[in-house]
C-alpha positions in Angstrom: -15.0 2.2 -4.3 -15.0 -1.6 -3.7 -12.3 -4.2 -3.3 -14.8 -7.0 -3.8 -18.3 -7.9 -4.9 -20.8 -5.7 -3.0 -23.1 -8.7 -2.6 -21.5 -10.2 0.5 -18.6 -8.1 1.8 -16.9 -9.2 5.0 -15.9 -5.6 5.8 -17.9 -2.6 4.6 -16.8 1.0 5.3 -19.5 3.4 4.3 -19.0 7.2 4.1 -16.8 7.3 7.1 -15.7 10.8 8.3 -13.9 11.4 11.6 -12.2 14.2 13.5 -10.3 14.7 16.7 -11.8 17.8 18.2 -11.9 20.4 15.4 -9.2 18.6 13.4 -10.7 16.5 10.5 -8.9 13.2 10.0 -11.1 11.2 7.6 -13.3 12.6 4.8 -16.1 10.4 3.4 -14.2 7.1 3.0 -15.9 4.1 1.5 -14.6 0.7 0.5 -15.5 -3.0 1.0 -13.5 -6.2 1.3 -14.7 -9.8 0.5 -14.0 -12.8 2.8 -10.4 -13.8 2.3 -9.5 -10.5 0.6 -6.1 -9.0 1.1 -5.9 -5.2 1.0 -3.6 -2.3 2.1 -4.2 1.3 3.1 -1.2 3.2 1.7 -0.2 6.8 2.3 2.1 9.2 4.0 2.2 9.9 7.7 -0.8 11.8 8.9 -3.2 10.8 6.0 -5.6 9.0 8.3 -4.9 5.4 7.5 -4.1 4.3 11.1 -7.2 6.1 12.4 -9.3 4.3 9.9 -7.8 0.9 11.0 -8.5 1.8 14.7 -12.1 2.6 13.8 -12.5 -0.8 12.1 -11.0 -2.5 15.1 -13.2 -0.6 17.5 -10.5 1.3 19.4 -12.1 4.6 18.3 -15.7 5.6 18.3 -17.0 6.5 14.9 -18.4 10.0 14.4 -20.0 9.8 10.9 -20.8 7.0 8.6 -21.1 3.2 9.2 -18.8 0.2 9.5 -20.1 -3.4 9.0 -18.4 -6.7 9.7 -20.0 -9.8 8.3 -23.1 -7.8 7.4 -23.6 -6.6 11.0 -23.2 -2.9 11.9 -20.4 -2.5 14.5 -19.9 1.3 14.3 -22.5 4.0 13.6 -24.0 7.0 15.4 -25.3 5.5 18.6 -23.7 2.0 17.9 -20.3 0.8 19.1 -19.5 -2.9 19.4 -16.4 -3.1 21.6 -13.2 -4.5 20.1 -13.3 -7.9 21.9 -16.7 -8.6 20.3 -15.7 -7.9 16.7 -13.7 -11.1 16.0 -10.9 -9.1 14.5 -7.2 -10.1 14.9 -4.7 -7.2 15.4 -1.0 -7.0 14.7 0.6 -3.9 16.1 3.7 -1.9 15.0 5.6 -2.7 18.2 4.5 -6.4 18.2 3.0 -6.0 21.7 4.2 -9.4 22.8 4.3 -10.2 26.5 8.0 -10.3 27.5 7.4 -12.5 30.6 5.6 -15.2 28.5 7.1 -17.8 26.3 6.4 -17.8 22.6 3.9 -20.6 23.0 2.1 -18.8 25.8 2.0 -15.6 23.8 0.3 -17.4 20.9 -2.1 -19.2 23.2 -3.0 -16.1 25.2 -6.4 -15.6 23.6 -7.3 -19.3 23.6 -8.9 -19.3 27.0 -11.9 -21.4 26.1 -9.9 -24.2 24.5 -8.8 -27.3 26.3 -5.0 -27.5 27.1 -4.7 -30.2 24.4 -6.5 -28.0 21.9 -4.3 -25.0 22.8 -1.1 -27.0 22.3 -2.3 -28.3 19.0 -3.3 -24.9 17.7 0.0 -23.3 18.9 2.1 -26.0 17.3 0.1 -25.6 14.1 0.6 -21.9 13.9 4.2 -21.9 14.9 4.9 -24.4 12.1 2.9 -22.3 9.7 4.9 -19.1 10.4 8.2 -21.0 10.3 8.9 -21.1 14.0 8.4 -24.8 14.9 10.4 -25.6 17.9 10.5 -22.0 19.2 7.7 -22.3 21.7 9.8 -22.4 24.8 11.8 -19.2 23.9 11.0 -15.7 25.1 10.4 -12.7 22.9 13.8 -11.1 23.7 15.5 -14.2 22.3 14.0 -13.7 18.9 14.9 -11.4 16.0 12.5 -8.6 14.9 11.2 -10.7 12.0 10.7 -13.7 14.3 8.8 -11.6 16.8 6.6 -10.3 14.0 5.8 -13.9 13.1 4.8 -14.7 16.7 2.5 -11.6 16.7 0.8 -12.8 13.6 0.4 -16.3 15.0 -1.2 -14.8 18.1 -3.6 -12.7 16.0 -4.6 -15.8 14.1 -5.0 -18.1 17.1 -8.8 -17.7 17.4 -9.3 -18.0 13.6 -10.7 -14.4 13.1 -12.2 -13.8 9.7 -10.4 -10.4 9.5 -6.8 -9.4 10.6 -5.7 -5.8 10.8 -2.0 -5.0 10.6 -0.8 -1.5 11.7 2.6 -0.8 10.1 3.8 -4.2 11.4 7.1 -4.2 9.4 8.2 -0.6 9.9 11.0 -1.4 12.4 12.6 -3.9 9.9 15.0 -3.1 7.1 13.6 -2.6 3.6 14.5 -6.0 2.0 13.3 -8.0 5.0 10.1 -5.9 5.2 9.1 -6.6 1.7 10.0 -10.3 2.0 8.1 -10.7 5.2 5.0 -8.9 3.8 4.9 -11.6 1.1 5.3 -14.4 3.6 2.6 -13.0 5.9 0.3 -12.9 2.9 0.8 -16.6 2.3 0.0 -17.4 5.9 -3.2 -15.4 5.8 -4.2 -17.2 2.5 -3.5 -20.5 4.2 -5.8 -19.6 7.1 -8.5 -18.1 4.8 -8.4 -14.8 6.7 -9.0 -11.4 5.1 -6.6 -8.7 6.0 -6.0 -4.9 5.9 -2.5 -3.7 6.1 -1.6 -0.1 7.0 1.7 1.1 5.5 3.6 4.1 4.1 5.8 1.8 2.0 4.4 1.1 -1.5 6.7 -1.9 -2.2 5.5 -3.5 1.0 1.9 -2.9 -0.1 2.6 -4.3 -3.6 4.1 -7.5 -2.0 1.1 -7.9 0.3 -2.1 -6.7 -1.2 -4.5 -7.5 -4.1 -6.2 -4.2 -3.6 -4.6 -1.0 -2.4 -6.3 2.1 -1.2 -4.1 5.3 -1.5 -5.0 7.9 1.1 -4.4 11.6 0.8 -5.2 14.0 3.7 -8.1 11.9 5.0 -9.7 10.9 1.7 -9.4 7.7 -0.3 -7.9 8.9 -3.5 -8.0 5.6 -5.3 -8.7 1.9 -4.5 -7.2 -0.4 -7.2 -4.6 -3.0 -8.0 -0.9 -2.0 -7.9 -0.7 -2.2 -11.7 -3.6 0.2 -12.1 -2.3 2.6 -9.6 1.0 2.7 -11.5 -0.5 2.9 -15.0 -3.7 4.9 -14.5 -3.5 7.0 -11.3 -6.7 8.8 -10.6 -5.2 12.2 -9.7 -1.9 14.0 -9.4 -1.3 12.9 -5.8 -1.5 9.2 -6.7 0.6 9.8 -9.8 3.4 11.4 -7.7 3.1 9.0 -4.8 3.2 5.7 -6.7 6.4 4.8 -8.5 8.9 7.1 -10.2 7.6 9.5 -12.8 7.4 13.1 -14.1 4.5 15.2 -15.1 5.6 16.8 -18.4 3.7 19.7 -20.0 2.1 19.5 -23.4 -1.0 20.2 -25.4 -3.7 17.9 -26.6 -4.0 17.2 -30.3 -6.1 14.4 -31.8 -6.0 12.1 -28.8 -2.3 12.7 -28.3 -0.2 15.1 -26.2 2.5 17.1 -28.0 5.4 17.3 -25.7 9.0 18.5 -26.0 10.0 14.8 -26.0 7.7 13.8 -28.8 4.1 12.8 -29.3 2.5 10.7 -26.4 -0.8 8.9 -26.8 -3.2 9.6 -23.9 -6.4 8.3 -22.5 -9.5 10.3 -23.2 -9.8 13.6 -21.3 -12.7 16.0 -20.8 -10.7 18.7 -22.7 -10.6 19.8 -26.3 -7.8 20.0 -28.8 -5.2 22.6 -27.8 -5.8 22.3 -24.1 -2.8 22.6 -21.9 -2.1 19.3 -19.9 0.6 17.4 -18.1 1.2 13.8 -19.1 2.7 11.3 -16.7 5.9 9.7 -18.0 7.5 6.7 -16.2 11.2 5.9 -16.3 10.9 3.4 -19.1 8.9 5.8 -21.3 12.1 7.9 -22.0 15.3 6.7 -23.7 18.7 8.2 -24.2 19.3 9.1 -27.8 22.0 11.4 -29.2 19.4 12.6 -31.8 16.7 13.1 -29.2 14.8 16.4 -29.2 15.3 17.3 -25.5 18.6 18.2 -23.9 19.1 17.5 -20.2 21.7 17.2 -17.4 22.1 14.1 -15.3 21.6 15.1 -11.6 21.8 11.7 -10.0 22.4 8.0 -10.7 20.7 5.2 -8.8 22.0 1.7 -9.2 19.3 -1.0 -9.5 21.4 -4.1 -10.2 20.6 -4.8 -13.9 19.6 -1.2 -14.5 20.4 2.4 -13.6 17.8 5.0 -12.8 18.9 8.4 -14.0 17.3 11.7 -12.9 17.7 14.2 -15.6 17.0 17.9 -15.3 15.2 19.0 -18.5 13.8 22.3 -17.4 13.6 24.7 -14.4 10.8 22.6 -12.8 11.1 19.2 -14.4 13.3 16.2 -13.3 12.7 13.3 -15.6 13.5 9.7 -14.5 15.1 7.5 -17.1 15.9 3.8 -16.9 19.0 2.7 -18.7 21.7 0.0 -18.6 24.5 0.1 -16.0 27.2 0.6 -18.7 25.6 3.8 -20.1 28.2 6.5 -20.1 26.1 9.0 -18.1 27.9 10.2 -15.0 26.4 12.9 -12.8 26.7 16.3 -14.5 26.7 14.8 -18.0 24.7 16.3 -20.8 22.3 13.8 -22.5 19.5 13.9 -25.1 16.1 12.2 -24.6 13.1 11.1 -26.6 10.0 9.0 -26.0 10.4 5.3 -26.7 8.7 3.8 -29.7 5.2 2.1 -29.3 4.5 4.0 -26.1 1.1 2.8 -24.7 -1.6 5.4 -23.9 -0.6 7.5 -20.8 -2.5 9.5 -18.3 -2.7 13.2 -18.6 -4.1 15.8 -16.2 -5.3 19.4 -17.0 -2.5 21.9 -16.3 -2.9 23.6 -13.0 
């Protein structure tokens, strides 16, 4: 799986497996990232994404596989280039700012080989870039969480590393700020020309930040793709359930379509014949409320989304279908509704029934 052209990747992770003692953590993970590429590793807690980031940074010694930076092997059996020699910037979950140093001195901490004049110029440049011009004399405790995160990013960029690694850097912030700051950090990285890999469990944060997203499941890289492709064409059931809202609805293949209780859904080609039992992935805007619809259901919850409402409708003992509708739809919790597939439904993904 690649995030960039394989000709000249800045970062290449090749068949990396890892374990802590007898506990496997990573299973044959491979991907690459071009210079200036912006990527995210997305998955639930314990899936191995932070361990993978620490292996790239050099904080852990690799057991199996190979990691290259700028075409040079930095991790392999018998090879371990220490973190300080990898030219990788790191932004940690807890910011890791020095509380006894001012903002300016925190940012300048790694600029030991620069002249005082060059240090001041670079610090001023970075603080302006992250929106903190004039904050150099303050201390970390005088800043908000979002401001501290900007300082941590400025410090990571001070030596102009070609690659920046971000380990859950927004997790302590509230959801709206987290997504907004992810977008702002992306623009700063673009301005500096740095590539980046973000580790996160929040898909909206990943969507706001990354061009390529790797979804991880129990140590394996389930899919590396754009956000749109992850949503529309998930590679397996885990990705289908993890990304966005949706429901896997049972049906049977017939002439390139799936016959479901909701109606006929076109599907992408499957290695299965006519009549095979499958489950097709339906997203909230694939279903519509219709008094003449063929499926009866009960509204179990309503989620307000501003200009829309997300209903969760129980349509069977094991199926809760998400349905996007207007805020004025008369569908309180407990109401009985009827559903059908929307017209002109594009081809959907289906998986063989378990």
